[in-house]
C-alpha distance (Angstrom), angle and dihedral (degrees) to the residues before:
residue distance angle dihedral
X1 . . .
X2 3.79 . .
X3 3.79 120.1 .
X4 3.80 115.0 -93.2
X5 3.79 115.6 -97.4
X6 3.81 113.9 -97.0
X7 3.80 118.9 -110.1
X8 3.79 116.0 -84.5
X9 3.80 95.7 -100.3
X10 3.79 93.2 48.7
X11 3.82 92.2 46.6
X12 3.80 91.7 52.8
X13 3.81 92.1 47.5
X14 3.81 89.8 52.5
X15 3.79 89.9 49.8
X16 3.80 91.6 49.8
X17 3.82 92.3 50.9
X18 3.79 90.9 49.2
X19 3.81 90.8 50.2
X20 3.82 91.2 48.2
X21 3.82 89.3 52.6
X22 3.81 91.8 48.7
X23 3.83 93.4 51.3
X24 3.79 100.0 45.1
X25 3.79 89.2 121.0
X26 3.82 92.8 56.9
X27 3.83 111.9 71.1
X28 3.79 93.3 -168.0
X29 3.82 97.4 48.8
X30 3.82 92.4 38.2
X31 3.81 91.8 51.8
X32 3.82 92.7 46.5
X33 3.80 93.4 50.2
X34 3.81 92.9 44.3
X35 3.80 89.6 51.1
X36 3.80 90.4 53.3
X37 3.81 92.4 48.8
X38 3.80 88.8 53.5
X39 3.81 89.3 45.5
X40 3.80 88.3 61.7
X41 3.81 89.5 70.9
X42 3.80 95.7 44.3
X43 3.80 124.1 95.7
X44 3.78 115.2 -86.2
X45 3.80 111.7 -79.6
X46 3.81 109.9 -129.3
X47 3.81 117.9 -176.6
X48 3.79 121.2 -157.3
X49 3.80 109.9 -146.3
X50 3.79 139.3 171.2
X51 3.77 145.0 113.1
X52 3.79 123.3 -52.6
X53 3.83 112.4 -70.1
X54 3.80 92.6 14.3
X55 3.83 89.4 128.1
X56 3.82 100.3 -106.2
X57 3.81 98.2 146.8
X58 3.80 91.8 42.1
X59 3.81 91.3 53.6
X60 3.80 90.8 47.3
X61 3.81 89.8 54.2
X62 3.80 89.8 49.2
X63 3.81 92.0 51.5
X64 3.82 91.9 48.8
X65 3.80 94.0 41.2
X66 3.81 93.7 -131.2
X67 3.80 136.0 80.6
X68 3.77 98.9 -110.6
X69 3.82 101.4 129.4
X70 3.82 116.1 75.9
X71 3.80 109.1 -119.7
X72 3.80 100.1 -171.5
X73 3.79 123.8 92.8
X74 3.80 93.5 -99.0
X75 3.77 127.8 138.2
X76 3.81 93.1 -92.7
X77 3.81 91.2 66.0
X78 3.82 87.3 62.2
X79 3.82 91.7 62.5
X80 3.82 128.4 75.3
X81 3.82 102.9 -109.6
X82 3.80 125.1 -163.5
X83 3.82 120.6 -154.3
X84 3.81 113.2 -159.0
X85 3.79 134.9 171.6
X86 3.81 116.4 -102.9
X87 3.78 140.3 156.9
X88 3.81 94.0 -110.4
X89 3.83 135.4 18.4
X90 3.80 118.0 -92.6
X91 3.80 136.1 152.4
X92 3.78 122.6 -153.7
X93 3.78 128.7 -172.2
X94 3.81 119.6 -149.0
X95 3.82 109.0 -154.6
X96 3.78 117.2 -164.7
X97 3.80 111.1 -97.5
X98 3.81 97.3 3.3
X99 3.79 141.0 76.9
X100 3.83 122.6 -77.7
X101 3.79 117.3 -91.8
X102 3.79 127.2 -150.4
X103 3.81 114.0 -126.6
X104 3.77 131.0 -151.3
X105 3.82 115.0 -107.3
X106 3.79 116.9 -137.1
X107 3.79 131.4 -177.1
X108 3.79 114.7 -133.0
X109 3.82 121.7 175.9
X110 3.80 90.8 -18.6
X111 3.82 93.6 -52.5
X112 3.79 134.1 89.4
X113 3.78 124.8 -95.6
X114 3.80 128.0 -171.5
X115 3.78 128.6 -153.6
X116 3.80 112.6 -145.9
X117 3.81 89.7 -153.4
X118 3.77 91.6 -119.0
X119 3.80 93.0 -56.4
X120 3.84 112.4 147.4
X121 3.81 111.8 -107.8
X122 3.81 89.3 -137.1
X123 3.81 89.9 65.1
X124 3.82 97.1 48.3
X125 3.80 114.1 99.3
X126 3.82 96.4 -169.2
X127 3.79 146.5 -33.5
X128 3.80 122.1 -126.0
X129 3.80 118.6 -156.1
X130 3.79 114.5 -165.1
X131 3.79 110.8 -160.6
X132 3.83 133.9 165.7
X133 3.81 103.0 -114.9
X134 3.78 134.0 143.6
X135 3.81 88.4 -150.0
X136 3.81 90.3 61.1
X137 3.81 95.8 51.1
X138 3.79 93.8 82.6
X139 3.79 98.9 32.4
X140 3.77 136.9 27.8
X141 3.81 109.3 -141.3
X142 3.81 119.0 -145.9
X143 3.80 119.7 -161.5
X144 3.80 111.0 -154.3
X145 3.83 131.4 -163.3
X146 3.78 116.7 -100.0
X147 3.77 118.4 -85.8
X148 3.82 118.6 -134.0
X149 3.80 88.4 31.2
X150 3.79 121.2 164.3
X151 3.80 84.4 -120.9
X152 3.80 109.1 77.5
X153 3.81 89.9 -158.2
X154 3.82 92.5 54.9
X155 3.80 93.0 48.7
X156 3.79 92.2 46.7
X157 3.81 90.5 52.7
X158 3.79 91.4 56.2
X159 3.79 92.4 45.8
X160 3.80 93.6 46.2
X161 3.78 91.3 53.7
X162 3.80 100.5 40.1
X163 3.81 100.9 35.0
X164 3.83 108.9 16.4
X165 3.77 117.0 -178.3
X166 3.80 98.6 -141.9
X167 3.83 104.4 36.3
X168 3.81 142.7 25.1
X169 3.78 116.1 -84.5
X170 3.80 116.4 -95.3
X171 3.81 90.6 -130.8
X172 3.79 121.8 88.3
X173 3.81 92.3 -159.4
X174 3.80 140.4 5.5
X175 3.79 136.2 -139.9
X176 3.79 104.3 -157.4
X177 3.81 116.6 -159.5
X178 3.78 122.9 -155.0
X179 3.78 130.3 170.7
X180 3.80 89.7 -159.7
X181 3.78 127.9 -8.4
X182 3.80 109.5 -93.8
X183 3.79 131.9 172.4
X184 3.81 87.9 -104.5
X185 3.80 89.9 60.8
X186 3.80 92.9 48.6
X187 3.81 92.7 48.2
X188 3.78 91.3 50.5
X189 3.80 94.4 48.6
X190 3.80 89.4 50.0
X191 3.80 91.8 49.7
X192 3.80 91.9 50.8
X193 3.80 92.4 67.0
X194 3.76 108.9 101.8
X195 3.76 122.5 -116.3
X196 3.78 113.1 -128.4
X197 3.77 119.4 2.2
X198 3.82 115.6 56.0
X199 3.80 90.2 -15.5
X200 3.79 127.7 176.2
X201 3.79 99.0 29.0
X202 3.82 124.4 130.6
X203 3.81 91.7 -156.9
X204 3.79 93.9 112.6
X205 3.81 98.6 47.3
X206 3.81 131.7 80.1
X207 3.80 120.9 -176.2
X208 3.80 120.0 -140.5
X209 3.78 123.4 -164.3
X210 3.79 92.8 -145.5
X211 3.79 131.8 -161.1
X212 3.78 85.9 28.0
X213 3.80 91.5 162.5
X214 3.83 90.3 68.7
X215 3.80 93.3 64.4
X216 3.78 110.4 106.6
X217 3.82 94.3 15.6
X218 3.80 93.1 -69.4
X219 3.80 97.1 -59.5
X220 3.80 118.2 163.5
X221 3.81 90.4 -104.0
X222 3.83 92.3 53.0
X223 3.79 94.9 107.9
X224 3.80 91.9 46.6
X225 3.79 88.5 56.0
X226 3.81 91.0 45.6
X227 3.79 91.9 52.7
X228 3.80 90.6 52.1
X229 3.80 89.2 53.4
X230 3.82 90.6 48.2
X231 3.82 90.0 51.9
X232 3.79 89.5 51.2
X233 3.80 90.3 51.7
X234 3.82 90.5 48.8
X235 3.79 90.2 54.8
X236 3.81 93.1 49.5
X237 3.81 110.2 104.8
X238 3.80 91.8 -145.5
X239 3.81 93.2 54.3
X240 3.82 93.0 41.5
X241 3.78 87.5 59.3
X242 3.80 92.4 52.8
X243 3.80 105.9 44.2
X244 3.78 140.5 15.4
X245 3.78 95.8 -115.2
X246 3.80 143.9 -32.4
X247 3.81 123.3 -121.0
X248 3.81 130.0 -177.8
X249 3.80 116.0 -125.2
X250 3.81 132.8 174.9
X251 3.79 96.3 -149.2
X252 3.81 96.4 -175.0
X253 3.81 91.5 51.6
X254 3.81 90.7 48.1
X255 3.81 93.4 48.3
X256 3.79 93.4 47.6
X257 3.79 92.7 44.2
X258 3.80 90.6 55.6
X259 3.83 93.8 44.7
X260 3.82 104.1 32.5
X261 3.80 115.7 149.1
X262 3.79 129.9 -143.4
X263 3.81 92.4 -116.7
X264 3.80 90.6 55.9
X265 3.79 91.4 51.2
X266 3.82 90.1 50.0
X267 3.83 91.2 51.4
X268 3.81 91.7 47.8
X269 3.82 90.4 49.9
X270 3.81 90.1 53.5
X271 3.80 90.4 50.1
X272 3.80 91.7 48.6
X273 3.80 89.4 56.0
X274 3.81 90.6 61.6
X275 3.82 121.6 90.0
X276 3.78 108.7 -76.8
X277 3.79 92.7 -129.9
X278 3.82 90.0 58.0
X279 3.80 92.6 52.6
X280 3.80 92.6 47.1
X281 3.80 89.8 51.1
X282 3.81 89.9 51.5
X283 3.80 91.4 48.7
X284 3.80 93.7 61.2
X285 3.82 86.1 99.2
X286 3.79 138.9 -1.0
X287 3.80 91.5 -116.9
X288 3.80 92.4 51.0
X289 3.80 91.5 48.9
X290 3.80 91.5 55.3
X291 3.81 100.3 38.8
X292 3.83 103.7 40.3
X293 3.80 110.9 116.8
X294 3.82 111.3 -124.2
X295 3.80 123.9 -157.8
X296 3.79 97.2 -159.4
X297 3.84 112.4 97.5
X298 3.83 89.5 -148.8
X299 3.81 94.5 55.7
X300 3.82 118.0 103.9
X301 3.79 114.1 -98.2
X302 3.80 123.5 -113.9
X303 3.81 94.8 -94.7
X304 3.81 92.7 50.7
X305 3.80 91.1 49.5
X306 3.80 91.0 49.5
X307 3.82 89.5 54.6
X308 3.81 90.7 47.7
X309 3.80 90.4 52.9
X310 3.81 90.6 48.6
X311 3.80 92.3 49.7
X312 3.83 101.9 36.7
X313 3.77 105.4 22.7
X314 3.80 123.5 -145.9
X315 3.80 93.6 -64.5
X316 3.81 94.3 46.4
X317 3.80 94.4 51.3
X318 3.81 91.2 47.0
X319 3.81 92.9 47.4
X320 3.81 96.2 44.4
X321 3.80 94.4 49.2
X322 3.81 90.6 46.3
X323 3.82 91.4 52.5
X324 3.81 90.9 49.5
X325 3.81 91.6 49.9
X326 3.79 88.4 51.0
X327 3.81 90.1 59.5
X328 3.80 104.6 -91.2
X329 3.81 102.6 136.4
X330 3.81 102.6 156.3
X331 3.85 110.7 97.9
X332 3.81 91.3 -150.0
X333 3.80 90.7 53.7
X334 3.81 89.8 48.9
X335 3.81 90.9 50.8
X336 3.79 92.4 49.4
X337 3.80 92.0 48.2
X338 3.81 92.0 50.5
X339 3.81 90.7 51.6
X340 3.81 91.6 45.7
X341 3.80 93.1 51.4
X342 3.80 93.4 43.4
X343 3.81 92.8 71.9
X344 3.82 92.1 -120.8
X345 3.81 92.8 122.7
X346 3.81 90.4 54.6
X347 3.81 90.7 50.0
X348 3.80 92.3 48.7
X349 3.80 89.6 49.9
X350 3.80 90.2 51.6
X351 3.82 90.5 47.7
X352 3.79 89.0 52.7
X353 3.81 96.4 48.7
X354 3.81 98.5 36.8
X355 3.81 101.8 34.3
X356 3.82 113.2 15.9
X357 3.82 94.8 44.6
X358 3.81 88.6 48.1
X359 3.80 95.2 46.1
X360 3.81 96.2 120.6
X361 3.80 91.8 45.0
X362 3.82 93.4 49.8
X363 3.81 91.0 45.2
X364 3.81 90.7 49.0
X365 3.79 89.9 49.8
X366 3.82 92.1 51.8
X367 3.82 90.9 47.1
X368 3.81 93.5 50.0
X369 3.79 90.1 50.9
X370 3.80 89.4 53.2
X371 3.81 95.0 47.5
X372 3.79 91.1 45.9
X373 3.82 89.7 53.1
X374 3.82 92.0 57.8
X375 3.81 97.6 39.2
X376 3.78 99.8 46.1
X377 3.81 107.4 22.3
X378 3.80 116.7 18.0
X379 3.81 104.7 35.2
X380 3.80 111.6 -0.6
X381 3.81 113.0 -179.7
X382 3.78 134.0 -177.6
X383 3.81 89.1 -130.4
X384 3.81 91.8 59.0
X385 3.81 97.5 46.2
X386 3.80 89.1 105.6
X387 3.83 89.6 57.9
X388 3.80 90.8 52.8
X389 3.79 86.5 51.3
X390 3.80 89.0 51.3
X391 3.82 89.9 55.2
X392 3.79 89.1 54.7
X393 3.81 91.6 44.8
X394 3.80 92.4 53.0
X395 3.77 91.1 48.4
X396 3.78 93.3 48.1
X397 3.80 96.6 39.8
X398 3.79 102.6 39.0
X399 3.77 108.7 95.0
X400 3.81 89.6 -155.7
X401 3.81 90.7 66.8
X402 3.79 91.9 42.3
X403 3.81 87.8 55.3
X404 3.79 91.2 51.9
X405 3.78 94.0 48.8
X406 3.79 91.9 48.8
X407 3.80 92.9 44.4
X408 3.80 89.4 51.5
X409 3.82 91.7 49.0
X410 3.81 92.1 49.4
X411 3.79 93.3 49.4
X412 3.79 92.0 46.7
X413 3.80 89.7 54.7
X414 3.82 93.5 -117.2
X415 3.82 90.4 132.3
X416 3.79 118.3 44.2
X417 3.80 118.6 -141.7
X418 3.81 133.1 158.1
X419 3.81 109.7 -85.3
X420 3.82 97.2 -108.9
X421 3.80 92.3 44.1
X422 3.81 90.6 48.7
X423 3.81 92.3 50.7
X424 3.81 91.7 50.3
X425 3.80 92.2 47.7
X426 3.80 92.1 51.3
X427 3.79 91.3 47.7
X428 3.82 94.3 49.3
X429 3.80 89.7 47.9
X430 3.81 89.9 57.0
X431 3.80 100.6 -96.8
X432 3.82 91.5 138.3
X433 3.81 94.6 38.5
X434 3.78 138.6 -48.0
X435 3.81 99.1 -107.1
X436 3.79 116.1 105.3
X437 3.83 96.4 -117.7
X438 3.84 90.9 51.6
X439 3.79 91.8 49.1
X440 3.79 92.2 49.3
X441 3.81 96.2 43.8
X442 3.81 93.1 -113.7
X443 3.80 131.6 135.6
X444 3.84 114.5 -88.5
X445 3.81 91.1 -112.2
X446 3.83 94.5 51.2
X447 3.80 114.2 145.4
X448 3.79 123.1 -110.0
X449 3.80 90.0 -110.0
X450 3.81 91.7 52.7
X451 3.80 90.3 50.2
X452 3.81 91.9 47.4
X453 3.79 93.8 48.9
X454 3.81 92.9 46.4
X455 3.80 92.4 48.6
X456 3.83 91.9 49.4
X457 3.80 90.6 48.0
X458 3.82 93.4 48.1
X459 3.81 93.5 46.1
X460 3.80 91.4 50.6
X461 3.79 93.6 47.0
X462 3.82 93.6 50.0
X463 3.81 92.4 43.1
X464 3.78 89.4 56.3
X465 3.80 90.3 46.6
X466 3.81 91.1 52.3
X467 3.82 93.4 47.7
X468 3.80 95.0 46.5
X469 3.82 112.8 114.9
X470 3.80 87.2 -138.6
X471 3.81 92.8 62.2
X472 3.78 119.1 96.7
X473 3.78 121.1 -128.3
X474 3.81 90.5 -103.1
X475 3.81 91.5 53.8
X476 3.81 90.6 46.8
X477 3.81 90.0 52.6
X478 3.81 91.1 50.3
X479 3.79 90.1 48.4
X480 3.82 92.5 53.0
X481 3.80 91.9 53.1
X482 3.81 92.6 46.0
X483 3.81 91.3 49.5
X484 3.79 89.3 50.9
X485 3.83 89.5 52.8
X486 3.81 89.9 52.0
X487 3.80 90.4 47.8
X488 3.81 88.5 51.2
X489 3.78 89.9 57.9
X490 3.81 90.7 50.1
X491 3.81 92.5 46.7
X492 3.79 90.9 52.6
X493 3.80 90.4 52.1
X494 3.81 92.2 49.8
X495 3.79 89.4 54.4
C-alpha cells in the first residue's frame, strides 16, 4: 500500500520547497517562492476594501480596538497600509525603488497620524504600522485606498493591490465594505476572483453593509433595517456567487464603543438628563446638534457636542442617551452595549468561522497561486513540468478545494436543489464554518457522540440521495462530495 497523502498544508509546503530548489539559479523566482513559503507561517492577511468613504479605516480601528488607522481624507489614506502585531509601535514607509524609512508617529484627535516627510504619495509602495495588539496576532489587517475614487491614481492603487493583472493578490482574504450595492461594487468583486488556480470562488470574501447606522437618518431602528437589507443581499443569487455572506455593521459605533472615554460618557449623561423632546429636536441634523444654544449650565458646550457627533454619529448619540435614560449608568456597560448593537460581534464571528478556521486552506490557495505564476507564466521550464502537474494534482485531489468549487457552484445557482436540501448541502460543505458542529448544525459545545451520530446520519442520508434512481447526475455528484465531507469528519474523530 502507498503512504497516505499528506494534509493539504503539508503538501503545499513540500511543493514550495521543491520549487525553491528547482529555481535556485533564478534570484527573482527563488526570492518570490521563498517569500511565499515564509508567508505560510504568517498571520492571515485580511484586506479591507471598498469605495471612498465606505468606512474602511473606521472598521479597522473597531476590529483592533484602538484608533490606529487615520480616518480623515489625508495623504496616508491614499496608500496601502499594513497593520501587523509587534512588541512596540513603529511605522515604516516603503518608497518605490529605495530603502524603507521609519516615520514619526503623532497622535491627532485620539488617532494616529503619519508624516511622509515630504515624500510624494505616488512614489510610496506601502506603509507598515507595527502595533502591539492581540487582535493582530491572528490576522494582519490591510487598509486599502478607496476604489472608484475621483483620483485615478488612488483607485488604481487599490485595484493594483487587490486585483493585480500580473500576479496573485497579496491578501489571503477580503472584507468588502459597501454602503449600498452598486455596479461598481459588483464589478470589483468579480475582478477579485483569481484567474487560474482555484478561480471563481467567493471563499475569501465577506461583504459588509457598512455605516449601517446611517440608514433611516440614524433612527433607533436603523440597524434593524440594515440587517434586513443584509439578509436580502445574502439571499440574492448574484451576491451569493461573489462573497461568502453579507453582514451589517455600524463601524463608527463599534469603534467608539471600544474606545469610549470617561469625558464622553459624562457629556452623554448630561445630555440624557435634558428633556427628551429637546434632544430629539437637536438631533434633526448634525449641525443643529452642535450649534443649538443651551440654557442649562450643566449641558455640554458646542465644541463638546461637535466632538460627540464626530465620534458617535447621530445614531450613536441617540442610542447612548436612550440607554442612560433607561437606567444604564455604568460606562463599561454602555460601551459593551454599543459594540453589541453595532454588529461588530457578528462580523468577528463570521471572520472566525469563514477566515480563521480556514486559515490553512486560504494560505494554501495563496501559495498555489504564487507557484503557478512562476511555473506557467513567469519562468516555465521543461524540468519543472512535473511541479506544474503537482499543482494540478493538489487542486484536483484535495477535497478542500473540491468543497470550495461545489460551494461556489451551489451559491451561484449553477446546480438546482430544493431549498432545504441546498441549505443542508452548503452547511455540510462548510458554508457556515469549517468546524464539525457548524457543518452538522449542532451547538458549538456538542459532545463527540452527538457529532459522530449526526455525521453518520448525514452521510447515510446523502448516500441514499446520491444512489436514488430519481436523482440527476448533478445531484449524485453533489451527494458524493457531501458524503466525503461527512466521512472527513468521521475520519478526524477516529484519529
